[in-house]
C-alpha positions in Angstrom: 181.3 113.6 67.4 183.2 116.4 65.7 183.4 114.4 62.5 179.6 113.8 62.6 179.1 117.5 63.2 181.1 118.3 60.0 178.9 116.1 57.8 175.6 117.4 59.3 173.6 119.0 56.4 171.4 121.9 57.2 169.0 121.1 54.4 168.0 118.1 52.4 165.3 116.8 50.1 161.9 116.1 51.6 159.7 113.1 50.9 157.7 115.1 48.4 160.9 115.9 46.5 161.7 112.1 46.3 158.2 111.3 45.0 158.4 114.1 42.4 161.8 113.0 41.2 160.6 109.4 41.0 157.7 110.5 38.9 159.9 112.5 36.6 162.3 109.6 36.1 159.4 107.4 35.2 158.2 109.9 32.7 161.6 110.1 31.0 161.7 106.2 31.0 158.3 106.1 29.4 159.4 108.9 26.9 162.0 106.5 25.5 159.1 104.4 24.2 156.6 107.1 23.4 158.2 110.4 22.2 155.3 112.7 23.3 155.9 111.7 26.9 159.3 113.3 26.8 157.6 116.7 26.6 155.6 115.9 29.7 158.8 114.8 31.4 160.6 118.1 30.5 157.5 120.2 31.6 157.4 118.3 34.9 161.2 118.9 35.4 160.7 122.6 34.8 157.8 122.8 37.2 159.8 120.9 39.8 162.8 123.3 39.5 160.4 126.3 39.8 158.8 124.8 42.9 162.2 124.0 44.4 163.4 127.6 43.9 160.2 128.9 45.4 160.6 126.6 48.4 164.2 127.8 48.9 163.1 131.5 48.6 160.2 131.5 51.1 162.0 129.7 53.9 161.5 130.1 56.8 164.9 130.8 58.1 166.4 129.1 61.1 166.0 132.3 63.2 162.3 132.1 62.7 161.9 128.7 64.3 162.4 128.1 68.0 162.3 124.7 69.7 162.6 124.0 73.4 162.1 121.0 75.5 159.9 121.6 78.5 161.2 120.5 81.9 160.0 116.9 82.4 158.3 115.8 85.5 159.8 112.8 87.4 158.9 109.6 85.7 157.8 106.3 87.2 159.5 103.1 86.1 157.6 101.3 83.3 154.7 103.8 83.5 153.7 105.5 80.3 154.9 109.1 80.2 155.8 111.8 77.7 158.4 114.5 76.9 156.9 117.8 75.8 158.3 120.5 73.4 157.3 124.0 72.6 157.6 125.1 68.9 157.5 128.8 68.0 157.0 129.9 64.4 157.8 133.6 63.8 157.2 133.2 60.0 153.8 134.3 58.7 153.4 131.0 56.8 152.6 127.7 58.4 155.3 125.1 58.9 155.5 121.4 59.6 158.2 120.3 62.0 159.6 117.0 63.4 161.7 116.4 66.6 164.0 113.4 67.2 165.6 112.8 70.5 169.1 111.6 71.0 169.5 108.2 72.7 168.7 108.0 76.4 169.5 104.8 78.4 166.6 105.4 80.8 163.8 105.8 78.3 162.3 103.9 75.4 160.8 106.2 72.8 157.5 104.8 71.5 157.8 106.8 68.2 160.9 107.5 66.2 160.0 111.2 65.7 157.3 113.6 66.9 155.7 115.8 64.3 153.4 118.8 64.4 152.0 121.6 62.1 152.4 125.1 63.5 150.4 128.0 62.0 152.1 131.3 61.1 153.0 133.7 63.9 152.1 131.1 66.6 153.4 128.4 68.8 152.4 124.8 69.6 153.2 122.3 72.4 153.6 118.7 71.3 154.3 115.5 73.3 156.4 112.4 72.5 155.3 109.2 74.3 158.0 107.4 76.2 158.3 104.5 78.6 160.9 104.6 81.4 162.8 101.3 81.4 165.4 101.9 84.1 165.7 103.9 87.4 168.1 106.7 87.7 169.0 110.3 86.7 170.4 111.2 83.3 171.1 114.4 81.4 169.1 114.6 78.1 171.1 115.5 75.0 170.4 117.8 72.0 167.4 117.6 69.8 167.5 116.9 66.1 164.9 119.0 64.3 163.6 119.3 60.8 161.0 121.7 59.4 159.4 122.5 56.0 156.9 124.9 54.5 153.7 124.1 52.6 155.6 123.2 49.4 157.6 120.5 51.3 160.4 119.9 48.8 163.2 121.0 51.1 163.6 119.9 54.7 165.7 122.3 56.7 167.5 120.7 59.6 169.1 121.9 62.8 170.5 120.7 66.1 169.0 122.3 69.2 171.1 122.2 72.4 168.3 121.5 74.9 169.7 120.5 78.2 167.5 118.9 80.8 167.5 116.2 83.4 165.3 113.1 83.5 164.6 111.3 86.7 163.0 107.9 86.8 161.6 106.8 90.2 160.2 103.4 91.2 156.7 102.7 90.2 154.3 103.5 93.1 151.1 102.6 91.3 150.7 99.6 93.7 150.1 102.0 96.5 147.4 103.7 94.5 145.8 100.4 93.6 146.0 99.3 97.2 144.2 102.4 98.4 141.3 102.0 96.0 140.4 98.5 96.9 137.3 98.8 99.0 137.6 95.1 100.0 140.7 96.1 102.1 138.6 97.7 104.9 141.5 97.5 107.4 143.3 100.3 105.5 140.4 102.6 106.4 140.1 101.1 109.9 143.8 101.3 110.5 143.2 104.6 109.0 145.7 106.0 106.8 143.1 108.7 107.7 143.3 108.3 111.5 145.1 105.0 112.1 142.5 104.2 114.7 141.8 100.8 116.1 139.6 99.9 119.0 141.4 98.3 121.9 144.9 98.7 120.3 147.5 101.4 120.0 149.2 103.5 122.6 147.7 107.0 122.4 144.4 107.8 124.1 141.7 108.9 121.6 138.4 108.9 123.5 136.1 107.2 126.1 132.8 105.8 124.9 130.0 103.4 125.9 130.8 99.7 125.8 129.5 97.7 122.8 129.5 94.1 121.8 132.9 92.9 120.8 134.9 95.3 123.0 137.7 93.4 124.9 137.5 93.2 128.7 140.8 95.0 129.1 139.5 98.1 127.3 137.0 98.9 130.1 137.8 102.2 131.8 136.8 101.5 135.4 137.0 105.1 136.6 134.8 106.4 133.9 132.4 103.4 134.5 132.1 104.3 138.2 131.6 108.0 137.5 128.9 107.6 134.8 127.2 104.5 136.2 127.5 102.5 132.9 130.2 100.5 131.3 132.7 102.7 129.5 135.7 101.7 127.4 138.8 103.5 126.3 139.6 103.9 122.6 143.1 104.3 121.5 144.8 105.5 118.4 147.9 103.9 116.9 150.9 105.9 117.9 152.1 108.4 115.3 155.6 109.7 114.4 157.3 106.3 114.9 160.5 105.4 113.1 160.6 103.2 109.9 164.2 102.4 108.8 164.7 100.8 105.4 167.8 98.7 104.8 168.5 97.9 101.1 171.1 95.2 100.3 172.7 96.4 97.0 175.3 93.6 96.9 175.6 90.7 94.5 172.7 88.7 96.0 170.3 91.3 94.7 171.7 91.4 91.1 169.9 88.4 89.6 166.9 89.1 87.3 163.4 88.0 87.9 161.3 88.5 84.8 162.3 91.9 83.3 163.8 93.4 86.5 166.6 92.7 89.0 165.7 91.7 92.5 167.1 95.0 93.7 164.6 96.9 91.4 161.7 95.1 93.0 163.1 95.9 96.5 163.5 99.6 95.7 159.9 99.8 94.4 158.6 98.0 97.6 160.7 100.3 99.8 159.4 103.4 98.2 155.8 102.1 98.5 156.0 101.3 102.2 157.7 104.7 102.7 154.7 106.3 101.0 152.2 104.5 103.2 154.3 105.3 106.3 154.3 109.0 105.3 150.5 108.9 105.3 150.7 107.5 108.8 153.0 110.4 109.8 155.9 108.1 110.6 159.5 109.1 110.2 161.3 107.3 107.4 165.1 106.7 107.0 167.1 104.5 104.6 170.4 102.8 104.3 171.5 101.3 100.9 174.8 99.3 101.1 177.0 96.9 99.3 180.7 96.6 100.1 180.3 100.0 101.7 177.4 102.2 102.7 176.2 103.8 99.4 173.4 106.1 100.7 172.2 106.7 104.3 169.9 109.1 106.1 168.4 108.6 109.6 164.6 108.9 110.2 163.5 112.5 110.4 160.2 114.5 110.4 157.7 113.2 107.8 157.3 116.5 106.1 160.2 115.9 103.7 161.2 112.3 104.6 159.5 110.7 101.6 161.1 113.1 99.1 164.4 112.6 100.9 164.2 108.8 100.7 163.2 109.0 97.0 166.2 111.3 96.2 168.5 109.0 98.1 167.7 105.6 96.5 166.0 106.2 93.1 169.3 106.0 91.2 171.2 103.4 93.4 172.4 100.4 91.3 173.3 97.0 92.7 177.0 96.0 92.6 178.5 92.6 92.0 180.4 92.6 95.3 179.9 91.1 98.8 177.8 93.2 101.1 179.2 94.4 104.4 176.2 93.6 106.7 178.1 94.5 109.9 178.7 98.0 108.7 175.1 98.6 107.7 173.6 97.2 110.9 176.2 99.2 112.9 174.9 102.4 111.3 171.4 101.5 112.3 172.4 100.8 115.9 174.3 104.0 116.1 171.8 106.4 114.5 168.5 104.9 115.5 168.1 104.7 119.3 164.4 104.7 119.6 162.6 101.4 119.1 161.8 101.3 115.3 160.5 99.2 112.5 163.5 97.9 110.5 162.6 96.7 107.0 165.5 94.7 105.6 165.6 93.8 101.9 168.0 91.0 101.0 168.3 87.5 99.7 169.6 84.6 101.7 170.4 81.8 99.2 174.1 82.0 100.2 174.9 80.0 103.4 177.9 82.3 104.1 175.7 85.4 103.9 173.1 83.7 106.0 175.4 83.3 109.0 176.5 86.9 108.9 173.0 88.3 108.5 171.6 86.1 111.3 174.3 87.2 113.7 173.6 90.9 112.9 169.9 90.6 113.1 170.1 88.8 116.4 171.7 92.0 117.9 169.3 94.4 116.1 166.1 92.5 117.1 166.7 93.0 120.8 165.8 96.7 120.5 163.8 97.0 117.2 161.1 95.2 115.4 162.7 93.7 112.3 161.0 92.7 109.1 163.0 90.7 106.6 161.7 90.9 103.0 162.9 88.1 100.6 161.8 87.3 97.1 161.5 83.6 96.4 162.6 82.5 93.0 160.0 80.9 90.7 162.8 79.0 89.0 163.3 76.9 92.2 159.6 76.0 92.3 159.7 75.1 88.6 162.7 72.9 89.1 161.0 71.1 91.9 157.7 70.7 90.1 159.2 69.2 87.0 159.9 65.5 86.8 163.7 65.1 86.2 164.2 63.0 83.0 168.0 63.6 82.6 171.0 63.6 84.8 171.1 67.4 84.4 167.5 67.6 85.6 168.3 65.4 88.6 171.2 67.7 89.6 169.0 70.8 89.0 166.3 69.4 91.3 168.8 68.6 94.0 170.3 72.1 93.9 166.7 73.6 94.0 165.8 71.4 97.0 168.9 72.4 98.8 168.3 76.1 98.2 164.7 75.8 99.3 165.7 74.0 102.5 168.3 76.7 103.3 165.7 79.4 102.9 163.2 77.6 105.2 165.9 77.1 107.8 166.9 80.8 107.7 163.2 81.8 107.9 162.7 79.5 110.9 165.7 80.9 112.7 164.6 84.5 112.1 161.1 83.7 113.3 162.5 82.3 116.6 164.4 85.6 117.0 161.2 87.5 116.8 161.8 88.7 113.2 158.8 88.9 110.9 159.6 87.2 107.6 158.1 88.0 104.1 159.1 85.4 101.5 156.9 85.9 98.4 157.4 86.1 94.6 159.0 89.4 93.5 155.8 90.8 91.9 153.9 90.3 95.2 156.5 91.9 97.4 155.0 95.4 97.5 151.5 94.4 98.5 152.8 91.9 101.1 155.0 94.5 102.7 152.2 97.1 102.9 150.0 94.4 104.5 152.7 93.6 107.0 153.2 97.3 107.8 149.5 97.9 108.4 149.2 94.8 110.6 152.1 96.1 112.7 150.5 99.5 113.1 147.1 98.0 113.8 148.4 95.8 116.6 150.6 98.5 118.1 153.7 96.3 118.0 156.0 99.3 118.0 
């Protein structure tokens, strides 16, 4: 880095200078064939030198140009975003400037450099489009800046130490899309506004006249006798319940599905259901674990629970190691006493892992309502759908069939234990999980 700093030049020729020099060289080459053209070449050379000297004289100097990167907002994974910069020009003449960012592992820069023209004695704010390609937190590096005056023969260059932190969170656009679909009337009925459902829930909301479709058990006999007509009790779904998210960050969650790892899909789904739970005023906690517990926080008041969960898991990365399920489930049993909804993200293609997970879930399901979220692998379905034509194809189909059968067996065992199982393609996980959460809230299963 020090060696690169030594060879960094504070000024260099601009594109206009290269075009001018190319034209002059062409004029000299033509002058070798036609003598009068040499005079044109010499005149052009003199004019170039005069313009170059004028460019060097009028500046502006480095002290007259200020560049700063504005504090970026948190980004969402694979959602278009932008980095913004403020350019101040203290010189009375207009300048043109360009900004180049150093490499950042979390972002893909859609343009190589961001340019803008700034009038004299003024400032401008420009934006560079970026696309977040990975979750996490990273410190941004210095900026590489060039600027030139109206002549444009000399490009002055400088490095700007512009510290800043970029945070990339999971993409929660699925929650927004979900909320805008009018066809999903049960979201409004279950209320994310009131979470109200006739004949279900645990908290008394009101007493009203009976109407067609009301269940017999909803009749309020005391109110009926008092008013002389059939009255029914209407309940609200109980609020401030606990939702505990368990994220397996071990080796089973490292395989990629399309462009993302299984763990990335799990984090996105976890944050999405946490967002919906926050709207329902539920308390949200999280445990992310691999060989040890990586992040953990017990359910707390909703006011800051969503931000707390996001801060805890947005930069967690899966590890290629065996997960300690016993330790993670022990944390839940110790810190979550009240009956809660446990949402467990994992994969169960490994028979050894299956036996351990099933033993732990058996203990946990006695007190809590457990939802296991799996992501089925499209590669297995493709292997079973294709007709094997080679020995390798036969073996691949056999392995796929064995894996599929193991998943079905595990799902059946979990269902018998009272566990609700979600086993869908990775891209459908978020929507399926929100559906499951709303169904649980509607039916008052907690």
